[in-house]
GUVEX-202035 format. One record per atom (N, C-alpha, C): residue in three letters; x, y, z. Coordinates in steps of 0.2 Angstrom, whole numbers, padded with zeros to 4 digits, always signed. Each point is the difference from the previous one (the first is absolute). Example, Ala and Ser with C-alpha at 12.3 -4.5 7.8 and 13.67 -1.06 7.14 Angstrom:
BEGIN
ALA+0066-0028+0039/ALA-0004+0006+0000/ALA+0004+0006+0000/SER-0002+0005-0004/SER+0004+0006+0001/SER-0004+0005+0003/
***
This chain:
BEGIN
MET+0005-0006+0000/MET-0005+0006+0000/MET+0004+0006+0000/LEU+0006+0001+0003/LEU+0004+0005+0000/LEU+0003+0001-0006/LYS+0002-0005-0004/LYS+0002+0002-0007/LYS-0005+0003-0004/GLY-0006-0003+0001/GLY-0006+0004-0004/GLY-0001+0007+0001/GLY+0002+0001+0006/GLY-0001+0009+0003/GLY+0005+0002-0002/MET+0006-0002+0001/MET+0006+0003-0003/MET+0001+0002-0007/GLN-0003-0005-0004/GLN-0001+0002-0008/GLN-0006+0005-0001/GLY-0005+0000+0004/GLY-0005+0005-0001/GLY+0003+0006+0001/MET+0004+0001+0006/MET+0003+0007+0003/MET+0005+0002-0006/LEU+0004-0005-0004/LEU+0005+0002-0005/LEU-0004+0003-0004/LYS-0005-0004-0003/LYS-0004+0003-0006/LYS-0002+0007+0002/GLN-0004+0001+0006/GLN-0001+0008+0001/GLN+0005+0005+0001/ILE+0006-0003+0000/ILE+0007+0004+0001/ILE+0000+0002-0007/GLN+0001-0005-0005/GLN+0002+0001-0007/GLN-0006+0006-0003/LYS-0006-0003+0001/LYS-0004+0005-0002/LYS+0000+0008+0001/MET+0002+0000+0008/MET+0001+0007+0002/MET+0006+0004-0004/GLN+0006-0005+0000/GLN+0005+0003-0004/GLN-0002+0002-0007/GLN-0004-0003-0004/GLN-0002+0001-0006/GLN-0004+0006+0000/ASP-0004+0001+0005/ASP-0005+0006+0000/ASP+0003+0005+0003/MET+0006+0000+0003/MET+0004+0005+0001/MET+0004+0004-0006/GLU+0003-0005-0003/GLU+0003+0001-0005/GLU-0003+0004-0006/LYS-0007-0003+0000/LYS-0004+0004-0005/LYS-0002+0006+0002/ALA-0001+0001+0007/ALA-0003+0006+0003/ALA+0007+0006-0002/GLN+0005-0003+0002/GLN+0006+0005+0000/GLN+0002+0002-0009/ASN-0002-0004-0004/ASN+0001+0001-0005/ASN-0006+0006-0002/GLU-0006-0001+0002/GLU-0005+0005-0002/GLU+0002+0007+0003/LEU+0002+0000+0006/LEU+0002+0005+0005/LEU+0005+0004-0007/ALA+0004-0003-0002/ALA+0004+0005-0004/ALA-0004+0004-0005/ASN-0006-0002-0002/ASN-0003+0003-0005/ASN-0005+0006+0003/LYS-0002+0000+0007/LYS-0003+0005+0003/LYS+0003+0005+0002/VAL-0002+0005+0000/VAL+0002+0007+0002/VAL-0003+0005+0004/VAL+0003+0003+0003/VAL-0002+0005+0005/VAL+0003+0007-0001/THR-0005+0005+0000/THR+0004+0007-0001/THR-0001+0004+0007/GLU+0004+0003+0003/GLU-0001+0005+0005/GLU+0003+0006-0002/GLU-0003+0005+0005/GLU+0003+0007-0002/GLU+0003+0003+0006/SER+0003+0006-0001/SER+0003+0004+0006/SER-0001+0007-0003/GLY-0001+0006+0005/GLY+0001+0007-0003/GLY-0007+0001-0003/GLY-0006-0003+0002/GLY-0007+0001-0004/GLY+0000-0001-0007/GLY+0003-0006-0001/GLY+0002-0003-0007/GLY+0005+0002-0005/MET+0004+0005+0004/MET+0006+0003-0004/MET+0005-0005-0002/VAL+0000-0006+0004/VAL+0005-0006-0002/VAL-0004-0006+0001/LYS+0000-0004-0004/LYS-0003-0007+0000/LYS+0005-0005-0001/ALA-0001-0005+0004/ALA+0005-0006-0001/ALA-0004-0006-0002/THR+0002-0004-0004/THR-0004-0007-0002/THR+0004-0005+0002/VAL-0002-0006+0004/VAL+0003-0005+0002/VAL-0004-0006-0002/ASN+0003-0006-0002/ASN-0003-0006-0001/ASN+0000-0005+0006/GLY-0004-0005+0000/GLY-0002-0004+0006/GLY+0006-0003+0002/LYS+0006+0000-0003/LYS+0005-0003+0002/LYS+0005+0005+0004/LYS-0003+0006+0000/LYS+0004+0006+0004/LYS+0006+0002-0004/GLU-0002+0001-0007/GLU+0006+0003-0005/GLU-0002+0007-0002/LEU+0003+0004+0000/LEU-0002+0006-0002/LEU+0000+0000-0007/ILE-0006+0002-0003/ILE-0001+0001-0008/ILE+0001+0005-0003/SER-0003+0007+0004/SER+0001+0006-0003/SER-0002+0005+0005/ILE+0003+0005-0002/ILE+0000+0006+0004/ILE-0002+0006-0004/ALA-0005+0005+0002/ALA-0002+0005-0004/ALA-0001+0007+0004/ILE+0003+0005-0003/ILE+0002+0006+0005/ILE-0003+0005-0005/ASP-0005+0004+0004/ASP-0003+0006-0004/ASP+0006+0005-0001/ASN+0000+0004-0006/ASN+0004+0004-0002/ASN+0000+0006+0005/GLU-0005+0002+0003/GLU+0000+0005+0004/GLU+0004-0001+0006/VAL+0001-0007+0003/VAL+0005-0002+0006/VAL+0007+0001-0003/LEU+0000-0001-0006/LEU+0008-0001-0003/LEU+0002+0007-0001/SER-0004+0004-0002/SER+0002+0008-0001/SER+0000+0004+0007/SER-0002-0003+0005/SER+0001+0004+0006/SER+0007+0000+0003/GLY+0005-0003-0003/GLY+0007+0000+0000/GLY+0002-0004+0008/ASP-0005-0001+0003/ASP+0000-0003+0007/ASP+0001-0008+0000/LYS+0007-0001-0001/LYS+0002-0007+0000/LYS-0001-0004+0006/GLU+0001+0002+0005/GLU-0002-0004+0007/GLU-0007-0002+0001/MET-0005+0006-0002/MET-0007-0002-0001/MET-0001-0005-0005/VAL+0002+0000-0006/VAL-0001-0005-0005/VAL+0003-0007+0003/GLU+0005+0000+0003/GLU+0003-0006+0003/GLU-0005-0003+0005/ASP-0001+0004+0003/ASP-0006-0002+0007/ASP-0006-0003-0003/LEU-0004+0004-0006/LEU-0005-0003-0002/LEU+0000-0006-0004/ILE+0005-0001-0004/ILE+0002-0006-0002/ILE+0001-0006+0006/VAL+0003+0000+0004/VAL+0001-0004+0005/VAL-0006-0001+0003/ALA-0006+0004+0002/ALA-0006-0001+0003/ALA-0005-0004-0005/ALA+0001+0001-0006/ALA-0004-0002-0005/ALA+0002-0008+0000/VAL+0006-0001-0001/VAL+0002-0007-0001/VAL+0000-0004+0006/ASN+0000+0003+0006/ASN-0001-0004+0006/ASN-0008-0001+0001/LYS-0004+0004-0002/LYS-0008-0003+0000/LYS-0001-0004-0004/ALA+0003+0000-0006/ALA-0001-0004-0006/ALA+0002-0008+0002/LEU+0006+0000+0004/LEU+0002-0006+0003/LEU-0004-0003+0004/THR-0003+0005+0005/THR-0004-0002+0005/THR-0007-0003-0004/THR-0001+0002-0003/THR-0007-0002-0003/THR+0002-0006-0004/ALA+0004-0001-0004/ALA+0002-0007-0003/ALA+0001-0004+0004/GLY+0003+0001+0007/GLY+0002-0005+0004/GLY-0007-0003+0003/LYS-0005+0004+0002/LYS-0006-0001+0002/LYS-0004-0004-0005/MET+0001+0001-0007/MET-0003-0004-0005/MET+0002-0006+0000/ALA+0007-0001+0001/ALA+0002-0006+0000/ALA-0001-0005+0005/GLU+0000+0003+0006/GLU-0002-0004+0005/GLU-0007-0002-0001/GLU-0005+0003-0002/GLU-0007-0002-0001/GLU+0000-0006-0004/GLU+0003+0001-0006/GLU+0000-0005-0005/GLU+0003-0006+0002/LEU+0007+0000+0003/LEU+0003-0006+0002/LEU-0003-0003+0007/GLY-0003+0005+0004/GLY-0004-0002+0006/GLY-0006-0006-0001/SER-0003+0003-0005/SER-0007-0004-0003/SER+0003-0008-0001/ILE+0006+0000-0003/ILE+0003-0007-0001/ILE+0003-0005+0006/THR+0002+0004+0005/THR+0003-0003+0005/THR-0005+0000+0006/LYS-0005+0002+0000/LYS-0005+0001+0005/LYS-0002-0008+0003/GLY+0002-0001+0006/GLY-0001-0006+0002/GLY+0005-0005+0000/MET+0005+0001-0004/MET+0005-0004-0002/MET+0008+0002+0006/ILE+0000+0007+0001/ILE+0005+0003+0004/ILE-0003+0003+0006/PRO+0003-0003+0005/PRO-0003+0002+0008/PRO+0000+0009-0001/PRO-0004+0002+0004/PRO+0000+0008+0001/PRO+0006+0003+0003/GLY+0003+0005-0003/GLY+0006+0002+0004/GLY+0007-0004-0003/PHE-0002-0004-0004/PHE+0006-0003-0003/PHE+0002+0003-0006/ASN+0006+0004-0001/ASN+0002+0005-0005/ASN+0005-0005-0005/ILE-0002+0001-0006/ILE+0004-0002-0006/ILE+0003+0005-0003/PRO+0006+0000-0001/PRO+0006+0006-0003/PRO-0003+0002-0006/GLY-0001+0006-0003/GLY-0002+0002-0007/GLY-0008-0001+0000/PHE-0003-0001+0004/PHE-0008+0000-0002/PHE-0004+0003+0005/
***
């Protein structure tokens, strides 16, 4: 009986791995955009937390305030990364629900 239970558990783990891989591939195609400075800087990040693009309003660039521009870029990118992280957690969490004990942390997820 233990052998059958073990095989069943292994099948569940294999399915979860396949589902996780599929979800991670899909996350690469999902993007989020966040902004700072009232929309003056926009950062777009995919679900794998990769920066895809930055859009900076010409008005900000013409201000000549380099430090402000840098701060706005950092703020927009950090917001986008946080949102992408939450999106990934939700996507991957639905797969691992019930399989991984609460509080157990898997690096990268």
